[in-house]
C-alpha positions as semicolon CSV with decimal commas, in nm:
position;residue;x (nm);y (nm);z (nm)
1;M;11,131;0,575;1,322
2;T;10,836;0,522;1,113
3;T;10,755;0,226;0,807
4;N;10,982;0,411;0,630
5;G;11,227;0,515;0,708
6;C;11,294;0,106;0,856
7;A;11,292;-0,033;0,500
8;T;11,527;0,190;0,320
9;I;11,774;0,101;0,593
10;L;11,739;-0,213;0,530
11;A;11,709;-0,242;0,172
12;L;12,073;-0,005;0,212
13;L;12,255;-0,281;0,451
14;L;12,165;-0,518;0,212
15;M;12,253;-0,422;-0,028
16;F;12,619;-0,276;0,134
17;G;12,606;-0,666;0,174
18;V;12,574;-0,778;-0,186
19;S;12,818;-0,528;-0,276
20;A;13,102;-0,711;-0,022
21;A;12,950;-1,072;-0,167
22;E;13,039;-0,942;-0,523
23;E;13,338;-0,829;-0,458
24;T;13,454;-1,160;-0,345
25;R;13,385;-1,322;-0,633
26;L;13,555;-1,135;-0,785
27;Q;13,836;-1,163;-0,585
28;G;13,827;-1,505;-0,631
29;P;13,768;-1,762;-0,327
30;E;14,180;-1,752;-0,248
31;T;14,138;-1,388;-0,079
32;P;14,037;-1,444;0,299
33;P;13,707;-1,193;0,355
34;S;13,802;-0,863;0,465
35;P;13,719;-0,720;0,845
36;L;13,505;-0,557;0,796
37;E;13,323;-0,804;0,570
38;N;13,268;-1,057;0,861
39;L;13,191;-0,755;1,093
40;F;12,924;-0,713;0,890
41;W;12,776;-1,114;0,829
42;S;12,815;-1,125;1,199
43;V;12,628;-0,777;1,318
44;L;12,355;-0,815;1,008
45;P;12,132;-1,037;1,142
46;I;12,119;-0,951;1,483
47;L;12,044;-0,600;1,363
48;I;11,762;-0,770;1,057
49;I;11,614;-0,960;1,437
50;A;11,624;-0,672;1,628
51;G;11,472;-0,489;1,363
52;F;11,187;-0,744;1,325
53;I;11,154;-0,707;1,748
54;W;11,105;-0,411;1,678
55;F;10,879;-0,342;1,455
56;F;10,608;-0,570;1,613
57;F;10,662;-0,452;1,990
58;S;10,603;-0,079;1,898
59;R;10,241;-0,197;1,761
60;V;10,180;-0,361;2,042
61;L;10,251;-0,054;2,235
62;R;10,066;0,128;2,005
63;K;9,764;-0,068;2,000
64;S;9,775;-0,129;2,392
65;Q;9,731;0,270;2,410
66;K;9,444;0,236;2,157
67;R;9,293;0,033;2,496
68;S;9,350;0,266;2,703
69;E;9,064;0,370;3,022
70;D;8,952;0,663;2,817
71;Y;8,840;0,447;2,485
72;M;8,749;0,170;2,701
73;G;8,459;0,397;2,886
74;A;8,405;0,592;2,521
75;V;8,316;0,243;2,397
76;L;8,064;0,155;2,718
77;Q;7,916;0,488;2,722
78;H;7,816;0,419;2,360
79;N;7,685;0,031;2,365
80;E;7,490;0,170;2,632
81;R;7,342;0,379;2,419
82;V;7,344;0,217;2,125
83;E;7,097;-0,047;2,327
84;R;6,875;0,207;2,472
85;L;6,787;0,327;2,112
86;L;6,709;-0,064;2,093
87;E;6,511;-0,094;2,319
88;R;6,337;0,238;2,206
89;I;6,272;0,062;1,889
90;A;6,170;-0,262;1,974
91;A;5,917;-0,106;2,208
92;G;5,740;0,123;1,943
93;L;5,738;-0,199;1,704
94;P;5,354;-0,447;1,618
95;G;5,442;-0,710;1,772
96;T;5,727;-0,714;2,015
97;A;5,461;-0,733;2,335
98;T;5,648;-0,841;2,701
99;M;5,483;-1,112;2,887
100;A;5,224;-0,890;3,059
101;D;5,135;-0,858;2,722
102;R;5,038;-1,195;2,643
103;A;4,860;-1,528;2,759
104;A;4,806;-1,860;2,673
105;C;4,467;-1,956;2,442
106;T;4,222;-2,108;2,644
107;E;4,171;-2,413;2,323
108;C;4,528;-2,517;2,205
109;G;4,704;-2,376;2,479
110;G;4,969;-2,135;2,285
111;V;5,128;-1,825;2,339
112;F;4,979;-1,463;2,158
113;N;4,993;-1,165;2,214
114;V;4,646;-1,052;2,426
115;Q;4,555;-0,829;2,124
116;D;4,514;-1,059;1,961
117;M;4,318;-1,218;2,102
118;I;3,972;-1,243;2,197
119;R;3,861;-1,284;2,566
120;Y;3,559;-1,426;2,712
121;E;3,397;-1,491;3,053
122;G;3,792;-1,444;3,193
123;R;3,919;-1,688;2,929
124;Y;4,100;-1,602;2,547
125;V;4,105;-1,768;2,269
126;C;4,378;-1,722;2,010
127;A;4,215;-1,561;1,592
128;K;4,267;-1,943;1,523
129;C;4,010;-2,135;1,773
130;K;3,846;-1,849;1,795
131;P;3,538;-2,057;1,506
132;I;3,595;-2,382;1,775
133;L;3,498;-2,113;2,066
134;F;3,178;-2,024;1,875
135;Q;3,087;-2,388;1,785
136;K;3,108;-2,494;2,108
137;L;2,946;-2,190;2,253
138;A;2,635;-2,270;2,056
139;E;2,622;-2,688;2,070
140;G;2,634;-2,570;2,484
141;M;2,960;-2,752;2,567
142;K;3,246;-2,648;2,873
143;L;3,525;-2,436;2,687
144;G;3,898;-2,563;2,727
145;T;3,782;-2,928;2,783
146;G;3,629;-3,056;2,470
147;A;3,328;-3,264;2,640
148;K;2,966;-3,159;2,721
149;P;2,774;-3,037;3,010
């Protein structure tokens, strides 16, 4: 049964209860409630609670069916494809070098991409320290130590 059908049945039951209560009010308080009215007011709360339980339980079942093994397998495949795509994109972007493509600067000790550094006698020097390297070479100092020979 659809949600609209359940709502319609619930509305009809409540209207029946309201009409029964109105009839009782019109008859006056001296008249005892009819057996049908007693039955209705006894069963109505049970039906309403059962309807709510059924409605929410059916929603949980539908959600659990969506999370079946096939669905989870499709999600895993999708995640793997996205991961591969992101790896391909990252490999093509500049500045996304791996650790093998990085080196430490001899002067400042910072780690930079090898393509952004100069290599002198097996040592790497970053662009910021390049003027310092040439100044030390001109003065005859040792590289990376800051001391004269």
